[in-house]
N, C-alpha and C positions, 0 to 999 in steps of 0.2 A: 507814248503809244498811240498809233493812228487808229481811229475808230470810224468805221463806215456807217452811215445812216441811210436807211431807205424805208419806203413805205411798204408795209406788209400787205400782201394780197389777201383779201377776205375769201374764205370758202364758206358759203352759207350752210347752215344746218337746219334740217326740216324737223319741226316738233309736231307731235300728235297729241292734242289735248282732248279731253272728254268731259262729260258732265260732272265727273268727280272733282273738277276744279272748283266747283261751287262750294266745296267744303272749306271753311276758313281756317279751322284749327284741328289738329296741330298741323303746321306747314311742312313738317318733316315726317315721313313715314317710310319704313322699310318693310318689304314683303318678301318672303321666301318663295322664289320662283325656280328653284333648282331643277326639279323634275321636268317642269315645262320647258326649260331651256336646254335640256339634254345632259344634265349632270347626273351621273350614275352613282349607285352605291359604292362605297369603298371601305377599306379597313385601315385605320390609322395605326402607326407603329406603337407597340407597347412602350411603357415608360412615361416620358414627359411630353408625349404628343407628337404631332407631325406638322409639316410645313405646307406652304402654298407659294408658288412663284409665278408672277404675272408679267408678261412682256409681249410685245408684238413681234414674235420671233420670225414670222414669215413676211413681215414688212408689207402687209396689205392694208394697214390703217386701223385694224381692230386688235384689241388686246386678247392674247391667248393665255392659257393657264396650264401649269404643270403641277401634278399632285403626286407625291410619293406615297407608297402603300406598305403594308406590313409584309412579313415573310409569307411567301406562297401566294401573294396577290399582286398582280401586275400593276406597275405604276401607270398613271393616267396622263395623257397629253390631250388637252381640250383645245382644238383649233376653232377659233371664233369665225363663224361663217358670214358675219356681217349683217345677218338678218334677225338677230336676237337669239340665234341658236348656236350651240357648241356641238362639235363632232369629236368623239374620242378616237384618236388615231395612234396611240402609243405603239401598239404592236406593228402596225404598218410602217411607222417611222423608225422602228428599231430602238425604242427607248423603254420597252415594257419589261424592265428588270423585275425580278420577283424576290430580290433581297429584302431584308427588313430596312427599307430606306426611310430616312427621317426628314430630309430637306433637299431642296433643289435651288440652283442659282443660275440664271441666264447671264452669260458673259461672252464677250467676243475675245477669246483668249489669243487668237492668232492674227487679229487685226485685219480680217478680210471683210468686215462690215456685215457679217452674218452672226447672229447670236448662237452660241454653243451652250451646252447644258452640263453643269456640274451637279452631280447627285451624291449625297452623303449618307452613309449608313454607320451603325455602331455595333456591328456583329463581331463579338470577341472571337479571335482565331481566324477571321476572314483575312485573306492576303492583302486587302486594302480597304480602307474606309471611304475611298473615293471612287467615282466612276465619271469619266469625262467623255461626253459625246460631241463630236465635231459635226456641225451642220453641213451637209453636202447639198441639200435642197430642202424646201419646206416639208417634204415628205420622206426624207432619208437622212439619217444620222449614222455616224460611224464611231464605234468605241475606240478611243485613242488613249485610254488610261495609261497603258504601258509606255507608249511613245512620249507621253506628256510628263513622265517621271512621277506619276502619282500612285505608284504601287506602295502605299504607305499604310501599314496596319495600325490598329489602335495602339497608342503608346503604352508601354508596360510600366507605368509609373503611378497607377491609381492606388487609392487607399483600399485596404483589404475590406472585404465583405460589403463593398458598395458597387453598384453597377456603374457603367460608363455610358455617356451619351455624346453623340455628335451634336453640336449645338448650332446656333445661327451664324453662318459665315457672311462675310461681306467682301466686296471687291473694290479696288481703287489703285490708281497708278502712283504708288508712294515714292518711287524714285524718279519719276518724270521722264521715263524713257519712251512713253507712249503706250506701253503694254500694261494691261490691268493685272495687278498682283492680288493675292488672297490673304485674308486673315480668318482663321478658323478656330473658334473657341471650342473647348470640350468640357463637359461636366464630369468632374472627378478625373481630370487628366490635364495635360498642359495644352496651352493654345499653340497653334502652328501658324507661322508666317511663311508664305510660299512666294518666292520671287519668280516672276515670269522672265525667263531668260531671253525671250524674243525669238527663240529658235524652235518653238513648238513645245517647249518643256519648262517645267517649274523645278525649283530647287528650294529645299527648306533652309531658312536662315534664322529660325527662331532663336537659336543659341547665340549667334553672332550679332543679331540686330538689337539686342537688349531686352526683348520680351522674356527670354529665359526658358528654362526647361523644367521648372518646378510645376507640379500639379496644381491646378486651380479649379474653380467651379464655374467656368464661364457659361453664359447662356446666350448672349447675342452681342455681335459687334457691328459697329457702323463706321463708315469712312467719311470724314468731314474735316475741313480746314477751319477749326474753331478760331485759331489765332490769325487767320487771314494773311499768312506769310507766303502763300503760294504753294505750300507743301502739305499734302493731306495727312491727317492724323487718324488714329483709331480710338474709338471709345468702346469699352467693353463692360457689360453688366456681369457681376459676380454674385453667385448665390450665397456662399459662406465667405464673407470677407468684403473689403472695400472694392468698389468699382475702380477700373483703371482708365486713365486717359493717357494713351501712349502718344506723346508729342514727338513729331518728326524732327530730328536733328539735322536733316538735309544731307547727311552723309551715309545714309543707309541704316542708321541706328535710331532707337526710340528711347525716351525716358518717361517714366510714369510721373506726371505732375498733378495727378488728381487731388492729392491732399492739399496742395497749395492753392488750388483753384476752386475748392468747394464742390468738386465733382466726385469725391470718394465716398459716396453713400454706402453704408455698410449694414445692410439688412439681409433680405433674401431676394435680391434683384433678379428680374426675369426678362421681360420684354422692354424694348427701347424704341422710342419714336422721337424724331427731331422736327421742330417747327417753330416759327415765330408767332406764337399765339397772341402776343400783345402788339404786333406790327411795329416794333421799335427798331428793326433793322439788324437783329442778330438771332441766332438759333437757340431756342430753349430745349430742354430735355424732359420727356415724360418717361418714367420707369415704373413698370408694374412690380408688385410685391405680394407677400402674404400678409393679409390684413387681419391680424388676430389680437393685437393689443396696441397700446399707445406708442409702442416702440417700433412697430412694423406696419407699414402701409404703403400705398402707392406714393410716388415722389414726383413733384414738379420742380425741376431746377430752373429757375428763372435766370437768364443770362443778363447780369448787371455789369458786364465788362465795359471798361472805358480807358482811354489813354494808353492802349496797348497792353493793359493788364487784364488778364482773364479772371473773372469772378462770377461764381454761380451761387444763388441763394435758394434754399428749399422753402417753397411757398404752397405746398399742396393743401394743407389744412385751411389756410386763409383763402385759397382759391376754390375750395369745395370739391377737390378731385382726389382726396386721399383714400377714401373708402372704396375698395374694388374687389373685395373677397380674395380668393387665392388666384392672383392675377397671372396672366400669360401674355398673349398678344395685345398690342395696342397700336393705334394710329391717330396722328393728327390729320384731320381732313375737314374741308369746308362743306358740311353736309347740306346747308341751305343756300350756298352761293352768295352769302352776304359780305364776303371779304374777310371773315374772321374764322380762324381755325377752331373747330370743335374737337372733341376727343371721344373715340370709341375704344372700349377695353373689354376683353373677354376673360373668363376665369373658370374655376372649378377644380375639384379634386375627387378622391376616391369615394365610392359608395360607402355609406355607413359612417362617414365623418362629417364634421360640422359644415364643410364647404360644399357638400354635394348639391345643395340647392342654391348656390351662388347665382345671382342674376347678372347677365352681361350688363355693361354700363355704357350709357351715352351721356356725356356732359356737354351741354350747349354753352358756347361762348357768348357772353352778354354784349360784347362789342364795345365796351367802355370800361375805364378804370373804376373800381380797383380789380376788375376781372374776376368776379366771383361766378364760377360756372354753376349752372342749374342742372340737376339730375333729371333728365327727361327720358330715361330709359323706357318706362312703361308707355309714355305718350307716343314715342316714335316707333315702338314695336321691336326694340332691341333689348329685351329683358328675359331671354331664354335662360334655362338652367342646365344647358349642356356643359360638359367639360370642354371648353374651347381652348385651342392652342394657337395656331397661326391666325392672324386677323389682318387683312389688307384691304385697301380702298383703291378702286379704279373705275372708270366709266366703261363698263363692258358693252353697252348698247349705243354709245356715242350720242346720247340724248341731252348731254350738257350738265349732268349731275353725277356725283360719285356714288357708286354702289359698293357693297362689301362682300368679301368672301371670308367665311369662318370655317376652319377645320376643327372638327369636334371628335374627341376620343369617345368611342363607344356610341357615337351618334353620326349624323350625316355630315357631308360636305355641303355647306349652305351658301347659296348665291342669294344675297339679299338685295333686291332691286330697290333703288331709291325712287319712290313714287310720290315725292314731295309735291305739294300743290300750293297754289296761291289764289287769293280772291280774284275775280274777273278784273281785267284792266291792269293787273300787276305782272311783271316779268322780271326774273332774275337772270342776268347775263353772266357769261363766263368766257374764259380764254384758256386754251391748252397750248403750252409752248413745248416744243420738242427740239432741244439743242442737238445738233449733229455736226461732227467735224469731218474734214477730209483726210484725217490722219488715222493712226492706229487705234486710238480711243474714240472710235466713230460715234458711240452712244454718249459721249461726253460725261462719263461717270465722274462725279466730283464737281460738276459745273453748278453755279448758283444763278438762279433767275430772279430778277427783281422787276417789279412793275409799279407804276403810278397810275391810279384810276379812281375816279369818284372821290377824290380827296384822301385816299388811303395809299400807303406804301406797303407792299407785300413782298415776300421773298420765299423761295422754295429751293430745296436741294435735289439734285439729280443723283440718285443713289442706287446701289445694287446691294441689297441686304438691309432689312429693317424689321420692326415689330418683334415677333418671336418666331424664328424659323421662316420668315417671310420675305417677300420681294414685291415691290410695286414697280410699275413700268417706268421707263426712263423718260418721263415727261412731267411737266409742272402744271397742275390744275389751279386756276385762280377763279374764285367767285368774285363777281363784279357788282353785285347788287343791281341797282337801276342804271349803272353806267353802260352805255353801248359802244364806247370807244375807250381804248386804253391809251393814255397820254404818252407813256414811255414804257418800253420793254427793254431791259438791259440784261444781257447774258455775259457772265464772266466764265470763260472756258477754262478747263483744267490747266492749260498752258499759259494762262494769264491774258490771252487775247480777249477783247471786249467788243461785243456788237450791240448797238443801240438802234432800236426802231421807234419811230414816232407815229402817233395817231393810228394805232392798229385797231381794226374793226373787231368787235366782240363776236362771240358765238361761232368760233372756228377753232380748228386745230392748226397751229401755225408752226412750221419748222423754222429754225434759226441756225444759220451757219456762221463761221468766223468771216471776217472781212476778206473779200476777194475769192471766195470759194464757191464753186458750183458743184453740188452733189447730184449727179445724174446717173443713177444706177443702171438704167436700161438704154441710155444713149439716144433718147428721143428729143433732146434739146431742152427738156424741162426738168427742173430740179426738185428734190424733196430734202430739205426745204427749198421753197422758191427763192431765187436770187437774181438780181439784175446782172450778175456775172454769167448766167446761163445763156446759151445761144439764142433761145426763144423767149428770153425775158423773165420777169420775176414770178409769173404764174406758177403755183405749186402743182407738182405732179402727185396725185393722190395714190397712185400705185406705181412706184418707181422700179418695179420688176416686170412690168408689162409695157412694151413699146406702143401698144395700141390704146393705152389709157393715158390721157393727158388733157390739158386745158383746151386744146383745139381739136380734140378727137370728136367725131360724129357720135351722137348719142343713139345707141341701139335700144329699141323699145321693149325687148322681150328677153333680156339676158340677166336680169337681176343685178346689174352692174352700173355704177355711176361712171360712164365712159369718159365724160368731159369734165369730171372733177368739180362740178358746181353744187354738190350736195344733194342732187335730185336723181332718183333712179326710175327708169322705165316710165310708167304711166304717170308719175308725179311730175315729169318733165313736160312743160307746155308744148314743146315741139312734137311730143308723142300723142297729144290728145286725139288727133284724127287718124292715128295709126290703127291698122286692123287689130293689132295685138291688144289695144286698149279700149276697143269698142265692145260694149256688151249691153244687151237689153235687160232691163230690170223692172220689177213691179213699181208702179207709180208711188206706192206707199213708201218705198225705200229711198226715193230720190231727195228726201229732205236732209239727209245726213251730211254734216260738214259743208253746208252751203251748196248742196247739189253734188257733192263728191261722195260716192257710195263706197263704204269699206266692205270688201268681200274677202273671205278666206279662200285661197287658191286650193282647189282639189288636188290632193297628192303631194302638196308641199307642206310638210308639217311645220306649223308655226309661222309660215309665210303669210304676210298680209299685204294686199295691194289695194290701191284706190283707183276707181274708174269714174269718169264723168259719163253719165248715161247718155246714149244717143237716141233712145226711144223708151217709151213707157208702154207696158202692156197689162 
């Protein structure tokens, strides 16, 4: 297999530090900024909670958020404005359903390089539990549920006297035809496997593919190629009964091999997160549970596979991550950018029961064997007692660290900003890698990203569906510690092609495409990701839907836009220092800030912050 190597182009990121950096401990701190960032009240679906789906659906470089709501309350679509604020636009975009919706999933079902939106509900008697919206533009979606073959009601195979729930779906191209398929578990009903025909429609193949038609108690599915044979598999958490590992037989069928591989945990399994917490080159599994005696607790399945033989070992107690209350959503994420994955997990249950006061959990990775995590929930500010459901991590403000979104039943939708600090003179670096293909699976769902930096080897999975009813964006975040250059970035795409980059600068969002591919959405000659195969060279196009924004574009000083893709906006750009839009007279007493750069709040622009260099004092 031919691999192309090239030097990635760096896109600088501007950080804003304050006097709070003088605080030495704790280095990790989460602060609820929901209301200040435009997050509105909402109503989570009754039953087992609701989801949260994060993705850059409008391709402007910032991560957006879809939140399903309960019956009679419109779903919410939060468009990230890129200035630290979200704008709720569901009604205007045509996705403000008022069904009792439980989850959402961003997928490019038709291979047109735009993310479409799948929404799931579990209304008994409703003509379908699905609703699929095709994206026509960032502000317009069309309901294509009928045309997509998704008029599928709740299966009539549930156990009597028990409710049914739409659970956490995942997407992936399991037959390698380029189109993403769907795996949808249901609680107290059968799981559904939906094959994408490539003609705009799905067909259910659950009975013929081996997953079967028997009712199960599925909670969350993930798509991953555990055995690295090039064919994606499905892992499914089960509430009552053993978890399932549906191994792809490469002929359109699956076989459950969980018992033989140590993956058939049989407790009350809920949320699932995958990550290589010990940096040994394979994906481990964290599964939340109901923690009420020695036989039921959160589970950490360490991947000890070797020589082509899959083997997982349960090590949660030895690793200090077994006690999590009545668990739901969880995520592996590098909260302090030190190159080692930490764990956040949320929990809770009904009022009047012993789990009502469960505290959310943050387990910090020690970064060294034997990998005994420490419970730092109180210290980092993630110890709420809400009944949390979905929990996902992503960098909403593009400041170089991962934030959290927590969906809470009977409580708020929480945006927890990572305000971690370090002592003066120290800096943690990072790299975000966005694999993108020129084919039908544009967002490279199922790709694996590996890096070497600062003496560590790390890996991440590009997935659609994780945690509990959750989705994180199709990008790989790596904490680099003190390393400011990544020695090697290697991306294995779902079709097996491999791209390797050497000496990649830190502190940027870097797109990576397969060898020989230029992805230029707006036709300006610059790609996203940047590639030497593009007409104007490897410089990245930070907004590939606007022909006026690219690396060689002139910077405008008054439009709140990074026109030339160098990470600086308006008056932060040196070329704008003398522009009339950036000149302002200020009191002399104010001119000390940030070395003579004065921070002002712009009148009329809620939440917008600009920095000016004073031209005069009065």
